[in-house]
N, C-alpha and C positions, 0 to 999 in steps of 0.2 A: 184609329179606333175600330176594333172589331165589330162585325155585323151582330147585332142583337136581334134576337128573334123570341116573341112570347106567344105561346099558343093559350087562349083564354076563350071566355065566353063572355058575352055583353053585361049578364046580370050576375057575375060574380064580384063579390065585394074584395076578396083576396086578389084578383087580377086587377082591379081599379087601385088598389093600395101599391102593387109592384108599380104599374103605369106612374103613380105619382112619385115614387121613389126615383125611378129613372129619370122622370121629368124634372125633378129637382136637382138632380146632377146633369141636365142639359143633354141626355143620351136620345139619340134617335134609335127608333126600332120599328121591326115590322111586327105586325099584329096577325096572328093565323086565328079566326075565330072558328072554333072546332063546335061551337053550339049548333045543335040541329042538323049536322052532318056526321053521321055514323061511322063513315070511311073514313075522314078526316080525323074524328077521335080515335078511332083504331090505328092509325098511323102514327098519331102522337103516343099513343100507349106503347106499339112497337118500338117507338125510337127512344123513349125515357123509362120504359119499364113502370111507369106510374099511371093510375087512371084519373088524377085529379087536375085541375086548372088553378093557377097558372103553372106553365112549365116554361122556364127560361133558359134560354141558350146565348152564350156570350162566345161568339166565334163558334170554335167546336164543342167547346166545354159546357156541359149540361149542369148549371147551377142549382136547378130543382125548382121548388115552389116558392111563394112568397117568403114563408119562414126562412128558407136557405139564403133568399136573396139579402133579406134584412139582416141575418147573422153575418154574412159576407161583409155587408156594408158596414156593421158595427166593428168588425174585427180589421179593415183596411183592405181586405181580399178584394172586395168587388172593385176597388180603385184600381186595383194591381191589374184585376181581370181586363178592366176597361181601356187599360194602357196598350194591351195586346203584346 
């Protein structure tokens, strides 16, 4: 299974929903909390081109935010990405 990384903040409800979706699939992931760290947030923006959290990567693939993750789950693409 590829490495999964979530850029998030602790108070973000969409971040929590993304974590619950991944948890329901038994996926292990690394959390990078960008809340309160302007440089880490800027690094996330530079990497993703987006300024919202969560931002989710599966391997080198940038899935996007929670809406993107949820849509990928509904179409079966998420399971394919998780296979590697």
